[in-house]
N, C-alpha and C positions, 0 to 999 in steps of 0.2 A: 504494500500500500504506500502510495506516495505521500510525502508530508502534507502537500496541499490538500489532498483528499481527506486526510485525518483532521486537519484544521477546519475544513469546511464542515465536517461532521460535528466537531466540537462546538462550532458556532451556533448550532441548533439549541444549545443550552443558554437560556437567557437568565442572567444573574438576578433580575428582579423577580422572576418566577420562583427562584430558590428562596429568596428572602420572604416572599409572601407565603410560601409553603412552610416556613419554619415554625410559626405559631401552631399550625395544625399538627405538626409532628410532635409538639410538646404535649398535646392533649389526646389521650387514647379515646377511641370510640366516638370521635367527633363526626358529625354529619357535614360533608362538604357541600358548598354551593356548586351549582353547575359550572360557573366560571372557574372556580378554584379547582374543580375536578378535572376540567379540560387541561388546565395548566399542569396539574400534577401528572396526568397521564402523558402529556407531552414530554415532561421532564423524564419520566420513567422510560418512555420509548427512546429518547435521545441517549440515555445512559446505556440501555440495552444495545442500541446501534453502535455506540462507541466501543463497548466491550466486544461485540461481534467483530468489529473492524480490527481491533487490536489482536484478538485471538487468531483471526484469519491471517493477519500479517505475520505473526510469530510462527504459525504453522507453515505458512508459505516459505519463510526463510529457512526453517528447519528441513523442509522437504526439498528445497531447491538444490539441484545438483548440476555441476558443470557436465558438458557432454563427455568429457574424459572419464568422469567418475561413474558413468553408466555402463562402462565396459569392465569385464572381469580382469583381475590381476593376471598378467602374462604368466603362463605356466613354464617352468624350467624343463627343457628337453635335453637329455643326455644322449648324444649320438647324432648321426646325420639327419637333417630335415628333408633332404631331397636326394633322389638319384640323379646321376649326371643328365639323363634324358629330361627329367623334370626341370632341372636347373637350366639346361640349354634352352628349353621353351621359355623360361622366365626371362632369360637374357637375350633371347632371339638369336642365339648362336646356332649355326648349322652343326648338329651333332656329328655329321659325317666329314667335317673339314677340320683338320688339325691346325692349331696355331703354329705359325712359323717361329721357331725357337728364338731367333735373334732379331727379328724386325717386325713383330706384331705390336705396334705401339702407335700412339698419336703424339704429335708435337704440340706442346703447350708452352705458354709464357708464364713464368712464376717470378713475380717481382719480390716476394717476401716469403721464402721457404719457412721461416720461423712462424709466420702467421698460420700457414697450412698445418704445421706440426702441432701448434697450440690448439687448433680446432679438431685435432684427431681424437677418436675414441681411445680410451685407455686400453693398452694391449693386454693387461692382466686382469681385466674385469669382464663379466658377462655382457653381452650385447643383446638388444631387443630386435626382434623380427616383426615387421609391420605388415598387415594386410593393406593393400592399396587398391581400392575399387572405385568405380564410377557410379555415382548415385543418379540414375536416370529418371527424369520426371517428364510428364507429358508437355508437349509444346503448346504454347498459347500465344497467338498473335496479339491479342489485347494486352496481355501482360508485358510483352516486348515493347509495345507502343507506349504503355504507361511508364516503362523504364526509360525509354530513349527520348521521348518528346521533350521533357523538361531539360535534359542535358543538351540536346541539339539547340533548343531555343536559347539557353544560357550561353552556349558556345558562340552562336551567331551574334548575340548582343555584344559579347566580349571582343569579337574580331570585326564588328561593324558590317556584317553581311546579312542579307535577307534570309529568312528561314525557308528552306526548300521543302517542297512536297515530295516525300519519298514513300515508295510502296514497299511491299514485302513479297518474297517468294520462297517456296520450300526447296530444299536441296538435300540430296543424299550424298554423304561423304564416302570416300573410298573404303572406309571401314564399316560402312553400313549404317552409321549413325544419321538420324534425321535432324536437320537444322532448319531454322527460319532466318533469313537474312534480308537486308535492305536491297532494293533493286539497284541495278547498275546505272540507271538513268537518274539524273538530278542528284547525284551523290557528291558533286564537287561544291565545296564551300570555300570560296576564295582560293588560297594556295594549298588547301588541304582536301583530301578525299575522305568522305565518311564511310566507315566500315562498321557494320552493326550485325551481330549474330545473337541468336538464342540457341544455345546447345541444350542438350537434355540435362546437362549438369551445371551449366553456368551461362551468364550473359557476358558479352564482350562488345565494347564500343571503342572505336579509336578514330582519330583524325590524323592520317599519316601523310607525310610530306612527299614531295617529288624527288626524283633522282637528283643528286647534286651535279648533274651535268648542266643544270641551270645555275644562274648566278646566286651568290649569297643572298642578295636582296630577295630573290624568289623563295629562298628557303626560310627566311625569317618568320617567326611566329610570336606575336605578342597578345597577351590576354589582358584587356583593359590597360594597355600601355606597358605591361611588364613583359619584357622580352625573355624568351626561354632559350638559354644556351648553356654550355658547360665548357670549362677550360680543363682539358685533359691533363695539363701539366701540374695541376694543383693536387694536393693530398685529399683523401676522403673527408677529413675533418673540415678542410677549407671549402670543399664543394658542398658539404652539408650546410654550412653557414650561408653560402651563396644561394641555396635553394629555399631559404626562409620566405622571401617574398613570392617566389614562384609557387611553393606548395600551398600558400594561402589562397591563391587564385585557383589552383587545381581543386582544393577542397570545396571552394565555392562552386566551381563548374560542375563537379560530380555529386555534390550534396552529401559528402562523407568526410570524415577526418580520421587520420591515422597517426600513431605516435612514433613510428620508427622509420628509418631510411636505410636502404641497402643499395650499395653501389657495385656495379659489375662491369669490368672491362673485358672485351673480347678482342684478342689480338690475332693478327695474321702472323703466325710464327715462321712463315717462309721468308720474311724480310729479315735483314740484319742491319740494325737492330729491329726487333718486331714492332709493328705499328698497329694501332687500334683500328679494327673494322667497325665495331659497334660499342657504344657506351650506354649502359643502362642505369637509370635511377628509379628505384622502387620506393613507394610509400605504402607501409603496411603496419600491422600490429604483430610484433614478434611473439607476443603472448598468446595469439590465437591458436598456435600449435607448437608443440615442443621441438618439431623438426624444421620450423620455419627458418631458423638461422643457419642450418646446415644443408638444406636441400633447396630445390625450387620452392618458391613461396606457395603454401598450400591453402591460403585464405585470400579473402578479398584484397585487392591492391590496385593502386594507380601506378602507371609506369611511364617513363620517358625513354624513348629509344632514339639515340643520336646516331645517324648513319655517317660513315666516313669513307664511302666508296662511290665512285661515279656510276658505273653500270654493272661491273662485275667485280668479283673479289680480286684484290691485288691492285686495283686502280684507286689508290687512296688519295685523299684530298688534303688533309691538314694534320699537323702535329701540335696544333694549338687549340684555339676555340672552335667548338663544333656548334653549328646552327641548325642543321637539317634534322629536325626532331619530329617524331610521331608521338602523339599523346593518347594514352589509352587507359581504360578502366575495366577490370574483370571482377564480376560479382557472382559468387557461387550460389547455387540454389539449395545447398545443404551445408551442414556444419562440417568443418574440417575433420573432426574426429569421427564423423560418419564415413568419411572417405579414406582415412588413414589412421589405423589404431593398432597398438601393439598386442600381439597374440601369443608370442613365444619369447623365451629368454634362453640363450645358449652361450656356452663358453666359446671364445674366439679360437680359431685354429692357431696352433703354436706357430710363432713367426719362423722358426727354423724349418718347419714343413713347408710354409709358404715360400721361403727362400729356395728350398729344394725344387719346388714346382717352377719357380722363376728361372732357375739355372737350366732346367730341362725344356723351357719354352711352353710349359703347361699354363698358358695365360689366357685371359679373357679380355677382349677389347682390341682396338686398332681402328683404322679407318673403315668406314662402311663399305668402301669399294675394295674388294680383295686384290684387284690388279694394282691399285695404289699401294696397298700394304706390301705386296710382294716386290714392288719396284723400289721401295725406299731403302736408304742406306742401312746396313746392319748395325745394330747397337749391342754391345756387350753389357748386359745387366748384372754380371757377376759382382762388379764393384759399383753398385748403385749409390747415389748420393744421399738420398733420404727416403723414408717410407712413412706413411700415415694410414690410419684406418678411417674410412669415410663411408657414409651411406650412399646407396645408389638405388634409384627407382627401377625395378625390373618388372615391367608389365603389370602384374597384380600383387607385387610384394616389394618391400623395401629391405634391402640386404646390405650388410657391411662388407667392404672389400679392402684388401691391402692395396694401396696405391704406391707403386714403386717409381721413383723419379731418377732419371739419369741425365746429367747435364750434358748438352751438346755444345752449346756456345752461348756466352752471355747469359741472358735470361731465358733462353730456350732449352727446354727439357724434353726428353722422351718419357712418356707416361704409359705404363702398362699395368694390368690388374690381375690379382689372384683372389678368389673368394676367401673371405676371412672366417668362414664357417666350414665345418666338415661336410663334404659332398660325397655320397656313396658312389664308388666307381669312378671318381674323378681322374686319378692317375691311370687307372686301367683303360679308360676310354682313349686317352692320348697314346698310350703304349700300343693299343690295338690298331688305331688308325695309322700310326707311324709304321708298324709292322706291315700292314696292308700296302702302304705307300711304297715301302722299300721293295716289297715283293713284286709289285707292278712295274717298278722301274728297272728291275734286273733283266 
Protein backbone atom coordinates (compact mmCIF):
# COMPACT_ATOMS: atom_id res chain seq x y z
CA UNK A 1 0.00 0.00 0.00
CA UNK A 2 1.39 3.39 -0.97
CA UNK A 3 1.78 6.10 1.67
CA UNK A 4 -0.62 8.36 -0.15
CA UNK A 5 -3.39 5.75 -0.10
CA UNK A 6 -2.90 5.13 3.64
CA UNK A 7 -3.06 8.86 4.38
CA UNK A 8 -6.18 9.20 2.28
CA UNK A 9 -7.78 6.44 4.29
CA UNK A 10 -6.74 8.04 7.56
CA UNK A 11 -8.23 11.37 6.47
CA UNK A 12 -11.67 9.79 6.76
CA UNK A 13 -11.33 10.13 10.55
CA UNK A 14 -12.55 13.57 11.56
CA UNK A 15 -11.18 14.70 14.95
CA UNK A 16 -14.37 16.58 15.84
CA UNK A 17 -16.32 13.34 15.59
CA UNK A 18 -13.92 11.73 18.04
CA UNK A 19 -14.36 14.59 20.49
CA UNK A 20 -18.15 14.46 20.23
CA UNK A 21 -18.14 10.71 20.80
CA UNK A 22 -16.01 10.93 23.96
CA UNK A 23 -18.86 11.81 26.39
CA UNK A 24 -20.95 8.91 25.10
CA UNK A 25 -18.10 6.53 25.61
CA UNK A 26 -17.89 7.62 29.27
CA UNK A 27 -21.52 6.61 29.96
CA UNK A 28 -22.59 2.97 29.45
CA UNK A 29 -26.00 2.04 28.03
CA UNK A 30 -26.59 5.53 26.68
CA UNK A 31 -29.04 5.88 23.80
CA UNK A 32 -27.43 7.76 20.93
CA UNK A 33 -29.14 10.27 18.77
CA UNK A 34 -29.36 9.49 15.06
CA UNK A 35 -26.72 12.11 14.22
CA UNK A 36 -24.32 10.84 16.84
CA UNK A 37 -24.95 7.25 15.78
CA UNK A 38 -24.07 8.01 12.18
CA UNK A 39 -20.86 9.70 13.27
CA UNK A 40 -19.90 6.83 15.53
CA UNK A 41 -20.57 4.28 12.81
CA UNK A 42 -18.47 6.34 10.41
CA UNK A 43 -15.64 6.40 12.92
CA UNK A 44 -15.84 2.65 13.46
CA UNK A 45 -15.92 2.00 9.72
CA UNK A 46 -12.89 4.25 9.20
CA UNK A 47 -10.91 2.46 11.88
CA UNK A 48 -11.83 -0.94 10.42
CA UNK A 49 -10.79 0.24 6.98
CA UNK A 50 -7.47 1.52 8.28
CA UNK A 51 -6.77 -1.74 10.12
CA UNK A 52 -7.62 -3.75 7.00
CA UNK A 53 -5.28 -1.58 4.91
CA UNK A 54 -2.42 -1.94 7.37
CA UNK A 55 -2.90 -5.70 7.72
CA UNK A 56 -3.08 -6.14 3.95
CA UNK A 57 0.07 -4.07 3.49
CA UNK A 58 2.00 -6.10 6.06
CA UNK A 59 0.84 -9.40 4.57
CA UNK A 60 1.74 -8.19 1.09
CA UNK A 61 5.26 -7.23 2.19
CA UNK A 62 5.73 -10.59 3.91
CA UNK A 63 4.49 -12.55 0.89
CA UNK A 64 6.25 -10.49 -1.77
CA UNK A 65 9.19 -12.32 -3.30
CA UNK A 66 11.64 -11.39 -5.98
CA UNK A 67 11.54 -13.54 -9.15
CA UNK A 68 14.88 -15.06 -8.17
CA UNK A 69 13.42 -16.34 -4.90
CA UNK A 70 10.62 -18.21 -6.66
CA UNK A 71 13.07 -20.80 -8.02
CA UNK A 72 14.55 -23.70 -6.10
CA UNK A 73 18.07 -23.69 -4.75
CA UNK A 74 20.41 -25.12 -7.44
CA UNK A 75 21.19 -28.76 -6.71
CA UNK A 76 24.80 -29.90 -6.56
CA UNK A 77 25.71 -32.44 -9.25
CA UNK A 78 28.76 -34.66 -8.85
CA UNK A 79 29.88 -35.87 -12.26
CA UNK A 80 29.32 -34.91 -15.91
CA UNK A 81 26.18 -32.97 -16.80
CA UNK A 82 26.32 -33.65 -20.54
CA UNK A 83 27.61 -36.19 -23.00
CA UNK A 84 29.81 -34.76 -25.76
CA UNK A 85 26.94 -35.05 -28.26
CA UNK A 86 24.63 -33.05 -25.96
CA UNK A 87 27.36 -30.51 -25.34
CA UNK A 88 28.07 -30.16 -29.07
CA UNK A 89 24.39 -29.37 -29.67
CA UNK A 90 24.48 -26.71 -26.94
CA UNK A 91 27.56 -25.04 -28.42
CA UNK A 92 26.43 -25.67 -32.02
CA UNK A 93 29.74 -27.41 -32.73
CA UNK A 94 29.70 -30.09 -35.41
CA UNK A 95 30.38 -33.32 -33.45
CA UNK A 96 31.97 -34.86 -36.55
CA UNK A 97 34.60 -32.14 -37.02
CA UNK A 98 37.74 -32.16 -34.91
CA UNK A 99 39.24 -28.90 -33.69
CA UNK A 100 42.53 -28.07 -35.39
CA UNK A 101 45.05 -28.41 -32.52
CA UNK A 102 47.13 -25.33 -33.15
CA UNK A 103 44.92 -22.78 -34.89
CA UNK A 104 41.32 -23.08 -33.72
CA UNK A 105 41.07 -19.63 -32.15
CA UNK A 106 39.79 -16.12 -32.68
CA UNK A 107 41.76 -12.88 -32.59
CA UNK A 108 40.67 -10.48 -29.89
CA UNK A 109 41.92 -7.18 -28.53
CA UNK A 110 42.59 -7.08 -24.80
CA UNK A 111 43.50 -3.66 -23.43
CA UNK A 112 43.52 -4.75 -19.77
CA UNK A 113 44.23 -8.43 -19.03
CA UNK A 114 44.05 -7.70 -15.29
CA UNK A 115 40.42 -6.60 -15.63
CA UNK A 116 39.54 -9.86 -17.41
CA UNK A 117 41.22 -11.94 -14.73
CA UNK A 118 39.55 -9.93 -11.96
CA UNK A 119 36.14 -10.73 -13.49
CA UNK A 120 36.95 -14.45 -13.69
CA UNK A 121 35.09 -17.04 -11.67
CA UNK A 122 37.12 -18.55 -8.84
CA UNK A 123 38.96 -21.65 -10.04
CA UNK A 124 38.59 -23.47 -6.71
CA UNK A 125 34.86 -22.91 -6.13
CA UNK A 126 31.76 -24.59 -7.58
CA UNK A 127 30.04 -22.81 -10.46
CA UNK A 128 26.38 -22.48 -11.36
CA UNK A 129 24.77 -23.81 -14.53
CA UNK A 130 21.82 -21.78 -15.82
CA UNK A 131 18.85 -22.71 -17.96
CA UNK A 132 18.49 -20.13 -20.73
CA UNK A 133 15.09 -20.11 -22.40
CA UNK A 134 12.93 -17.88 -24.56
CA UNK A 135 9.61 -16.94 -22.97
CA UNK A 136 7.34 -16.66 -25.99
CA UNK A 137 4.11 -14.67 -25.80
CA UNK A 138 1.41 -14.01 -28.36
CA UNK A 139 1.99 -11.13 -30.74
CA UNK A 140 -0.35 -8.16 -30.52
CA UNK A 141 -0.20 -5.25 -32.93
CA UNK A 142 -2.17 -2.96 -30.60
CA UNK A 143 0.37 -3.57 -27.82
CA UNK A 144 3.22 -2.80 -30.21
CA UNK A 145 1.54 0.43 -31.30
CA UNK A 146 0.96 1.46 -27.67
CA UNK A 147 4.66 0.82 -27.01
CA UNK A 148 6.02 2.63 -30.06
CA UNK A 149 3.71 5.60 -30.72
CA UNK A 150 4.75 7.72 -27.67
CA UNK A 151 8.45 7.04 -28.34
CA UNK A 152 8.25 7.93 -32.02
CA UNK A 153 6.32 11.12 -31.22
CA UNK A 154 8.86 12.19 -28.58
CA UNK A 155 11.76 11.40 -30.92
CA UNK A 156 10.28 13.49 -33.74
CA UNK A 157 9.71 16.41 -31.37
CA UNK A 158 13.32 16.19 -30.16
CA UNK A 159 14.82 16.19 -33.68
CA UNK A 160 12.34 18.65 -35.18
CA UNK A 161 10.71 16.28 -37.67
CA UNK A 162 7.07 15.51 -38.41
CA UNK A 163 5.63 12.27 -37.06
CA UNK A 164 5.34 9.71 -39.88
CA UNK A 165 2.46 7.34 -40.42
CA UNK A 166 3.92 3.88 -40.27
CA UNK A 167 2.17 0.57 -40.71
CA UNK A 168 2.93 -2.95 -39.51
CA UNK A 169 3.41 -6.28 -41.19
CA UNK A 170 4.08 -9.81 -39.99
CA UNK A 171 7.25 -11.68 -40.72
CA UNK A 172 8.67 -15.16 -40.08
CA UNK A 173 12.33 -15.27 -39.10
CA UNK A 174 14.80 -17.88 -40.30
CA UNK A 175 14.39 -19.78 -37.00
CA UNK A 176 10.61 -19.92 -37.39
CA UNK A 177 9.80 -17.21 -34.86
CA UNK A 178 6.90 -14.94 -35.78
CA UNK A 179 7.44 -11.19 -35.45
CA UNK A 180 5.59 -7.94 -36.17
CA UNK A 181 7.60 -5.03 -37.50
CA UNK A 182 7.04 -1.58 -38.96
CA UNK A 183 6.62 -1.21 -42.68
CA UNK A 184 9.56 -0.26 -44.88
CA UNK A 185 7.70 2.77 -46.26
CA UNK A 186 7.65 6.05 -44.33
CA UNK A 187 10.33 4.78 -41.96
CA UNK A 188 12.84 7.60 -42.49
CA UNK A 189 12.87 10.32 -39.85
CA UNK A 190 15.39 12.97 -40.82
CA UNK A 191 18.86 11.39 -40.92
CA UNK A 192 17.73 8.21 -39.18
CA UNK A 193 15.66 5.16 -40.06
CA UNK A 194 13.01 3.79 -37.72
CA UNK A 195 13.29 0.08 -36.94
CA UNK A 196 10.53 -1.39 -34.79
CA UNK A 197 9.91 -5.02 -33.83
CA UNK A 198 7.67 -7.02 -31.55
CA UNK A 199 9.27 -10.41 -30.97
CA UNK A 200 7.60 -13.12 -28.97
CA UNK A 201 9.94 -12.37 -26.07
CA UNK A 202 10.71 -8.63 -26.35
CA UNK A 203 10.14 -5.27 -28.04
CA UNK A 204 12.87 -3.50 -29.98
CA UNK A 205 12.91 0.04 -31.30
CA UNK A 206 15.86 1.86 -32.79
CA UNK A 207 16.73 4.90 -34.85
CA UNK A 208 19.80 3.85 -36.80
CA UNK A 209 22.17 6.02 -38.73
CA UNK A 210 23.42 5.95 -42.31
CA UNK A 211 26.71 4.52 -43.47
CA UNK A 212 29.55 6.91 -42.70
CA UNK A 213 30.23 7.07 -46.40
CA UNK A 214 28.24 10.27 -45.88
CA UNK A 215 29.77 13.35 -44.26
CA UNK A 216 30.00 13.81 -40.50
CA UNK A 217 27.25 16.41 -40.74
CA UNK A 218 24.92 13.75 -42.13
CA UNK A 219 25.75 11.48 -39.20
CA UNK A 220 25.17 13.98 -36.41
CA UNK A 221 22.23 13.33 -34.09
CA UNK A 222 21.02 15.78 -31.46
CA UNK A 223 18.09 15.34 -29.09
CA UNK A 224 16.73 18.74 -28.06
CA UNK A 225 20.12 20.23 -28.91
CA UNK A 226 22.20 17.63 -27.03
CA UNK A 227 24.59 16.06 -29.56
CA UNK A 228 25.28 12.34 -29.18
CA UNK A 229 28.92 11.39 -29.74
CA UNK A 230 31.74 9.55 -27.99
CA UNK A 231 35.48 10.08 -27.84
CA UNK A 232 37.01 6.62 -28.02
CA UNK A 233 40.35 7.93 -26.70
CA UNK A 234 38.85 8.60 -23.27
CA UNK A 235 38.64 6.18 -20.36
CA UNK A 236 35.37 4.49 -19.38
CA UNK A 237 35.05 6.77 -16.34
CA UNK A 238 35.49 9.87 -18.49
CA UNK A 239 32.94 8.61 -21.01
CA UNK A 240 30.41 7.91 -18.25
CA UNK A 241 30.67 11.56 -17.18
CA UNK A 242 30.25 12.69 -20.80
CA UNK A 243 27.07 10.60 -21.01
CA UNK A 244 25.25 12.40 -18.17
CA UNK A 245 23.42 14.99 -20.35
CA UNK A 246 22.87 12.42 -23.10
CA UNK A 247 21.34 9.78 -20.84
CA UNK A 248 18.84 12.25 -19.41
CA UNK A 249 17.52 12.87 -22.92
CA UNK A 250 17.45 9.14 -23.62
CA UNK A 251 15.48 8.49 -20.43
CA UNK A 252 13.02 11.17 -21.48
CA UNK A 253 12.79 9.74 -25.01
CA UNK A 254 12.06 6.15 -23.98
CA UNK A 255 10.16 6.92 -20.77
CA UNK A 256 12.42 4.79 -18.53
CA UNK A 257 15.40 5.26 -16.22
CA UNK A 258 18.38 3.01 -15.50
CA UNK A 259 21.06 3.24 -12.84
CA UNK A 260 24.11 1.65 -14.53
CA UNK A 261 26.26 2.09 -17.63
CA UNK A 262 28.24 -0.55 -19.53
CA UNK A 263 30.80 0.36 -22.19
CA UNK A 264 31.95 -2.12 -24.82
CA UNK A 265 34.57 -1.63 -27.51
CA UNK A 266 34.61 -3.98 -30.51
CA UNK A 267 38.00 -3.99 -32.22
CA UNK A 268 39.13 -5.08 -35.64
CA UNK A 269 42.11 -7.15 -34.51
CA UNK A 270 43.44 -7.51 -38.07
CA UNK A 271 44.84 -3.97 -37.85
CA UNK A 272 48.12 -3.18 -36.15
CA UNK A 273 47.42 -1.54 -33.83
CA UNK A 274 43.78 -2.74 -33.61
CA UNK A 275 41.11 -0.16 -34.35
CA UNK A 276 37.53 0.12 -33.14
CA UNK A 277 34.78 -1.17 -35.43
CA UNK A 278 31.90 -0.48 -33.05
CA UNK A 279 31.57 1.31 -29.75
CA UNK A 280 28.60 0.47 -27.50
CA UNK A 281 27.19 2.31 -24.50
CA UNK A 282 24.43 0.54 -22.57
CA UNK A 283 22.14 1.97 -19.89
CA UNK A 284 20.65 -0.75 -17.71
CA UNK A 285 20.13 -1.98 -14.14
CA UNK A 286 22.91 -4.31 -13.12
CA UNK A 287 20.79 -5.57 -10.22
CA UNK A 288 18.06 -6.91 -12.55
CA UNK A 289 20.03 -10.16 -12.96
CA UNK A 290 23.15 -11.58 -11.32
CA UNK A 291 24.73 -12.29 -14.71
CA UNK A 292 24.13 -8.82 -16.14
CA UNK A 293 27.69 -7.69 -15.46
CA UNK A 294 29.38 -10.80 -16.89
CA UNK A 295 27.20 -11.65 -19.91
CA UNK A 296 25.17 -9.89 -22.52
CA UNK A 297 22.62 -7.76 -20.68
CA UNK A 298 19.62 -9.98 -19.85
CA UNK A 299 17.18 -7.20 -18.92
CA UNK A 300 15.69 -4.02 -20.38
CA UNK A 301 18.27 -1.58 -21.72
CA UNK A 302 18.92 1.49 -23.83
CA UNK A 303 21.91 1.30 -26.13
CA UNK A 304 24.03 3.59 -28.28
CA UNK A 305 25.94 1.92 -31.10
CA UNK A 306 28.61 4.03 -32.76
CA UNK A 307 29.76 2.74 -36.16
CA UNK A 308 33.34 3.34 -37.27
CA UNK A 309 33.38 1.78 -40.72
CA UNK A 310 32.29 3.05 -44.09
CA UNK A 311 30.66 0.16 -45.89
CA UNK A 312 32.56 -2.99 -44.99
CA UNK A 313 34.73 -4.18 -42.15
CA UNK A 314 38.26 -2.82 -42.25
CA UNK A 315 37.25 0.46 -43.91
CA UNK A 316 37.60 2.44 -40.69
CA UNK A 317 36.96 6.15 -40.31
CA UNK A 318 38.24 7.69 -37.08
CA UNK A 319 40.56 7.09 -34.14
CA UNK A 320 38.97 9.96 -32.21
CA UNK A 321 35.39 11.18 -31.84
CA UNK A 322 32.63 8.95 -33.24
CA UNK A 323 29.39 10.54 -34.46
CA UNK A 324 27.52 7.89 -36.44
CA UNK A 325 25.22 6.58 -33.72
CA UNK A 326 22.20 4.29 -33.65
CA UNK A 327 19.89 4.78 -30.66
CA UNK A 328 17.84 1.83 -29.45
CA UNK A 329 15.75 0.42 -26.61
CA UNK A 330 14.98 -3.23 -25.81
CA UNK A 331 12.08 -4.06 -23.51
CA UNK A 332 11.51 -7.68 -22.54
CA UNK A 333 8.05 -9.18 -22.14
CA UNK A 334 9.11 -11.34 -19.19
CA UNK A 335 11.26 -11.10 -16.10
CA UNK A 336 14.99 -11.89 -16.58
CA UNK A 337 14.81 -14.72 -14.03
CA UNK A 338 12.05 -16.37 -16.07
CA UNK A 339 14.51 -16.58 -18.96
CA UNK A 340 17.74 -17.36 -17.15
CA UNK A 341 17.88 -19.09 -13.77
CA UNK A 342 20.37 -21.36 -12.00
CA UNK A 343 19.40 -25.02 -11.82
CA UNK A 344 22.67 -26.89 -11.11
CA UNK A 345 25.89 -26.37 -9.19
CA UNK A 346 29.05 -28.25 -10.19
CA UNK A 347 32.76 -28.35 -9.39
CA UNK A 348 34.92 -26.78 -12.07
CA UNK A 349 37.10 -29.02 -14.18
CA UNK A 350 40.62 -29.12 -12.79
CA UNK A 351 42.79 -26.56 -14.61
CA UNK A 352 45.49 -29.18 -15.26
CA UNK A 353 42.99 -31.30 -17.21
CA UNK A 354 41.86 -28.25 -19.18
CA UNK A 355 45.51 -27.46 -19.99
CA UNK A 356 45.98 -31.04 -21.20
CA UNK A 357 42.97 -30.65 -23.51
CA UNK A 358 44.44 -27.35 -24.71
CA UNK A 359 47.81 -28.89 -25.52
CA UNK A 360 46.12 -31.63 -27.58
CA UNK A 361 43.85 -29.17 -29.41
CA UNK A 362 40.64 -30.43 -27.80
CA UNK A 363 39.17 -26.94 -27.86
CA UNK A 364 35.81 -25.31 -28.59
CA UNK A 365 35.57 -22.10 -30.57
CA UNK A 366 37.22 -20.34 -33.44
CA UNK A 367 35.87 -18.46 -36.40
CA UNK A 368 32.45 -19.48 -37.67
CA UNK A 369 33.99 -20.12 -41.07
CA UNK A 370 36.07 -23.36 -40.98
CA UNK A 371 38.06 -22.21 -44.03
CA UNK A 372 39.10 -19.05 -42.17
CA UNK A 373 40.05 -21.12 -39.13
CA UNK A 374 42.15 -23.55 -41.19
CA UNK A 375 43.90 -20.73 -43.06
CA UNK A 376 45.01 -18.66 -40.09
CA UNK A 377 48.52 -18.75 -38.64
CA UNK A 378 49.21 -21.58 -36.19
CA UNK A 379 49.57 -20.57 -32.55
CA UNK A 380 51.30 -22.59 -29.85
CA UNK A 381 49.08 -22.40 -26.76
CA UNK A 382 51.46 -24.50 -24.62
CA UNK A 383 52.85 -21.29 -23.15
CA UNK A 384 49.66 -19.24 -22.96
CA UNK A 385 49.75 -15.81 -21.32
CA UNK A 386 46.76 -15.99 -19.01
CA UNK A 387 43.51 -17.86 -18.41
CA UNK A 388 40.18 -16.96 -16.83
CA UNK A 389 36.82 -18.68 -16.33
CA UNK A 390 33.85 -16.89 -17.85
CA UNK A 391 30.24 -17.75 -18.61
CA UNK A 392 29.03 -18.26 -22.14
CA UNK A 393 25.47 -18.58 -23.46
CA UNK A 394 25.15 -21.93 -25.23
CA UNK A 395 21.79 -22.17 -26.94
CA UNK A 396 19.52 -23.01 -23.96
CA UNK A 397 22.11 -23.09 -21.16
CA UNK A 398 24.77 -20.83 -19.64
CA UNK A 399 28.01 -22.73 -19.01
CA UNK A 400 31.45 -21.68 -17.69
CA UNK A 401 34.50 -22.03 -19.97
CA UNK A 402 38.22 -21.72 -19.52
CA UNK A 403 39.32 -18.85 -21.80
CA UNK A 404 42.99 -19.22 -22.76
CA UNK A 405 44.75 -16.13 -24.16
CA UNK A 406 47.99 -16.17 -26.11
CA UNK A 407 49.53 -12.82 -27.04
CA UNK A 408 50.20 -12.39 -30.75
CA UNK A 409 51.36 -8.79 -30.90
CA UNK A 410 50.60 -5.63 -28.97
CA UNK A 411 47.05 -5.82 -27.62
CA UNK A 412 46.07 -8.64 -29.99
CA UNK A 413 45.59 -12.10 -28.48
CA UNK A 414 44.54 -15.50 -29.75
CA UNK A 415 41.58 -16.79 -27.72
CA UNK A 416 40.42 -20.40 -27.52
CA UNK A 417 38.12 -22.24 -25.11
CA UNK A 418 37.85 -25.46 -23.13
CA UNK A 419 34.66 -26.27 -21.18
CA UNK A 420 35.24 -25.66 -17.46
CA UNK A 421 32.96 -28.54 -16.45
CA UNK A 422 33.28 -32.29 -16.92
CA UNK A 423 31.80 -33.52 -20.23
CA UNK A 424 31.28 -37.26 -20.67
CA UNK A 425 33.25 -38.58 -23.65
CA UNK A 426 34.91 -35.22 -24.37
CA UNK A 427 38.49 -36.46 -24.91
CA UNK A 428 37.28 -39.75 -26.42
CA UNK A 429 35.38 -37.87 -29.12
CA UNK A 430 38.44 -35.92 -30.28
CA UNK A 431 40.62 -39.04 -30.19
CA UNK A 432 38.11 -40.98 -32.28
CA UNK A 433 37.73 -38.24 -34.89
CA UNK A 434 41.49 -37.79 -35.09
CA UNK A 435 41.98 -41.53 -35.57
CA UNK A 436 39.39 -41.58 -38.37
CA UNK A 437 41.00 -38.56 -40.00
CA UNK A 438 44.47 -40.14 -39.93
CA UNK A 439 43.06 -43.40 -41.33
CA UNK A 440 41.42 -41.59 -44.27
CA UNK A 441 44.58 -39.63 -45.13
CA UNK A 442 46.86 -42.68 -45.25
